[in-house]
N, C-alpha and C positions, 0 to 999 in steps of 0.2 A: 499551270495555266488556268485551272479552275479558280484559283484564288484571284488571278488577275481578272478573269471574266467577271467574278462576283464584285470586285472593286469597281470595275467599270460600270456595271449595271447599277450598283449603289450610287455613284456619282451622278450617273444619269437621273435616277430617280429623285436624288436630292436637288439637282438642278430644276427638274419638273416642279418639285414642291416650292422651291423658291420663287420660280416664275409665277406660280399660281398666287403665292402670298404677295409678290410685288404687284400683279394685276389687281388683286383685291385692294391693296393699299392705294394704288392709282384711281381705282373707281371710287373709293372712298373719299380721297382727296377732290376728286371732279365734282362729286356730289356735294361735298362740303362747301366748295366755292360756289356751286350754283345756288345752294340754299342762301349763302351770304350775299350773293349778288341780288336774289329775289327779295331777301329782307331790306337791303339798302333801297332798292326801287320802291318798295312799300313804304319805308320811312320817309323818302324823299317826297312821295305823293301824299303823305299824311294819312295813310290807311294802315300802317303797321306800328307795332309798339316802339316805345323809345329804348334806348340803349339801358337806362337805368332799370325799366321794367324787364328787358331781357335778362340782364344781369341778375336780377332778384329771382327771376323765374329759374334760371340755371342753378342758382345757389340753393333755392328751396327744393328742387326736384331733379337732382343730377342723375339719379337712377332712371327716372321717367324720361329725362332729355337723352340719355344714352341708349335706352330702348327704342325711343322714337327714332334716333339717328341709325341704329342698327336695322330698324324696320325700313328705313328708306333705302338703305344700302341693299338690302336683301331684294327689295321690290326693284331696283335698278338692274341688279344682276339677273333677276328673273325675267326682267323684260329684255335683256340681251340674249337670254337663252330661250325664251318663249317661242322663238322660230322653230325649235325642235319639234314642237307640237304640231306644227304645219296646219293642215286643215282641220285638225281634231280640236283646234282651240275653241271654237264655238261650242262643241259638244261637251268639252271639258268645263267651260264656263257654266253650261247648263247643269252639268253634274254637281259642281260645286254650289251652284245655287240651290238645288234640290236638297243638299246635305246642310243648308243653313250658313253657307259661307259667301255672303253677298257683299263684301266689301270691294272696293275698287281695285286693290292689290291682291285679291284671292288667287286670281290665275297667275299672276307673277310669282307670288310666293310658292304656289304649287309647282310651277316650272323650276324654281330655284331648288326646292326639296327633291324633286325627281331627278335632276340632272347634276347640278353643282355638288350637293351633298354626297352622293355616292362617288363622284369623281375625286373628291378631296379624300374620302375615306380610303379609296383605292390608292391613291398617290402616297398618302401618309403610311397606310399599311404596308405598301410594298417597300417603302423606304425603310420602315422599322424591321421588315423581315430580311432584307439584304444587309442591314447593319448588324443585326444579332444573330444570324443563322449562317452556317456553313452551307456550301453548295453540295446538297445531298438530298435524300428522299424527305427528310423533314422540311427542307424549304419549299418543296412542292406542296406538302400538306398545309403549311402555314400560308402559302399564297392562295390555294384554294379556299381556306378559311376566310382571308380578307376578301376575296371575291365575293364569296357567299354572304358575308357581312353587307358588303356594299349593295348587292342585289336585294338583301333583305331590307335595307334602308329605303331603297327605291320602292319595293313592293310594299312595305309597311304603310307608306303615305296613302297608297290605294285603299289598304285595308282599313285604316283609320276613316278615310272619307266614306267608304262603303258602310262601315259600321255606324257612323254618324246618321249617314242617310237612311239606312233602314230604321234606325231608331226613331228618326224624325217622321218619317213617312207612316210608321206603324202608330205613332201617337196621334197624328192627324186622321188616320183611318178609323181609329176607336173613337174620336170625338165628333166624326161627321154626322152620325145619326142625331145627336144633340143639336147640331147646328140646324138640320133641317126641322126638327121638331119645333126649336124656338123661332124659327123663320115663319112657320106656319101660324104659331100663335101671335107673332108680331104683326104680320100681314092682315090676320082676321081682326086684330085691334085696330086696324086703320092706318098703319104705316106702309109707306111706299117701299119700293125694292131697295133703294139707297139708304133711307133712314133705318129699314128693318135690318139690313146687313150690319150697318154701323152700331145699332143697338145690341144686335145679338153678339157681335164681336166683343163689345166692351164686357158683356155678360160672361162670355167664355174665356176672358183673360186670365181669370185665376185658375180655372180647371184645365184649359187647353191653351196655354200661350202661344204656341207655334201656329195652330189653326187661326186664332184671334189676330195674330200678327199679319198673316197673309190675307185675311179678309179686309183688315184696316188698310193694308197697302192697296189692295184692289179698289176699294172704295175711294181712297185719296187720288189714285190715278184716273178713276172715273171722273172725279170732280174736277181735277186740274186739266186734264186733256179733252173731256167730253168725248172720248173715244171709247166706248163700252167693249167693243169687240177686241180691240188691242189689249185692254185691261184683262178681258178673259183669257186670252191667248198667254199673256204674261203669268197669270196664275197657273195656268197648264204647264208652263215651263218650270215654274218654281216648285210645283207640287204634281209630279207626274203620276198621279193615281187615277184609275178608271172612274171612281166615284166624282172626282174633282171634275174630270172631263165630261161626264154626263150633267153634272151640276151647271157648269158653264154653258153647256149647250142648251139646256133648258132655259136658263137666263137669257141667252141670245134669241131663242125662238119667241120667248115671252116679249122681249123688246121689239122683235121684228113684226111679229103677227098680232100683237095686242092681247095675247092670252092673259087672263087675270092671273097675278102673281101668286096668290094663295092657292088657287086651283092647280097651278103648274107645281108648286111645292108638295101639295097633297099627292099628285100623280107620282112625282119623284119619290115621295117617301114610300108609296105602296111598291114601287119597283125595287127600291132599296131593301124593303123588308123581305119581298120575294127572294131577291138575291143573296140576302143573309141566310134566309132559311135553306135555300139551296146549297150553299156553302157549309152549313151545319149538317145537312145531309149527306153530303160529299164526305165530310170528315168521318161521319158516323159509318159510311160504307166501307171506309178505309181501316176501320178498327179490326175487323176479323184478320186482314191481311197483316196487319201490324202485330196483332197477338200471336200470330203463327209461330214466329221464332222463339219467344219465351215459353209457348205451350210445348214446343218439341223439346227445348233444352233444359226446362226447368220443371215442368209439371209431369211430363210424360215419364221421365225417369222414376219419379216417386210412385206414379202409377204401376209402372212395371214391378217395382220393388214389392209393393203391397200385393199385387196379384200373383206374381210369379215366385215371390220370396219363400212363402211356406211350401210350395211344391219343390223348390231347389233344395231346401233344409231337409225335406222329407227324404229325397233321394240321397243326400249325403248321410243322412242317419241309417238308411238301409245298406249303403256301401260300407260304412264303418262296421256296422253290426254283422254283417255278413262276411267281412274280412276277418 
């Protein structure tokens, strides 16, 4: 009875895996036909490459062409399953943007890695378990291992994004004081807000490329749309730091009320210096609490040995000599 049950479960898992592969193949074929139709339309209108150029490009970079095709398929599959994110799609897009993933397909690839990849791991892993393991306690252990691996794959995506986000925001926070200092120097030299921001971003490109890239994008948005407040809000979304929020608020107040740019930056520098001093003092105040554990477990035993050791040895000597 158990062998029949295991065989039935195996065939069900195998059928699920085959259906998943067929769905993937059908999706790939649909995307390929759509891409071919789009290429033909472009060629018919004279905006696309010729057949000779396309064949030459495929021969010269078959690996790159395969990677591009795989990326398109993953993006389409991510678009199909992105509905799983529901109302969290906007927040997830903002999270990916703050981590540095700002491409058009970032959210779709994230949805694919969070849903399809663990599902494929579960289906493939369970099929392997039922095919190679008898129905006993070891099957339960291997099934739990497969589920744990699938959950780890899903959670690993969040861990990678979170680590990249923390590293990027930390780099921007460390370079932010240099940005303010250079802005003060540029504004006092006679540059306006936008030229000063553009000049400082170019100077910071070698030392802090992340911050320089964000400032340059903000300046480009200000020039193209002439909507400074929207550009400031987009910068706050891409870099969710308190320092950047205060910086964009200062820029907005300077634009709205006509406050001199150099004076606003000097005021902001004074506030940031006070905030950094308070942060250093807070860290210094935490040192005694942090040092309590090593003091108790590392230093105090040695102190007790030095202070009480001679008395203990004297007592042992008296006991031995008296006995």
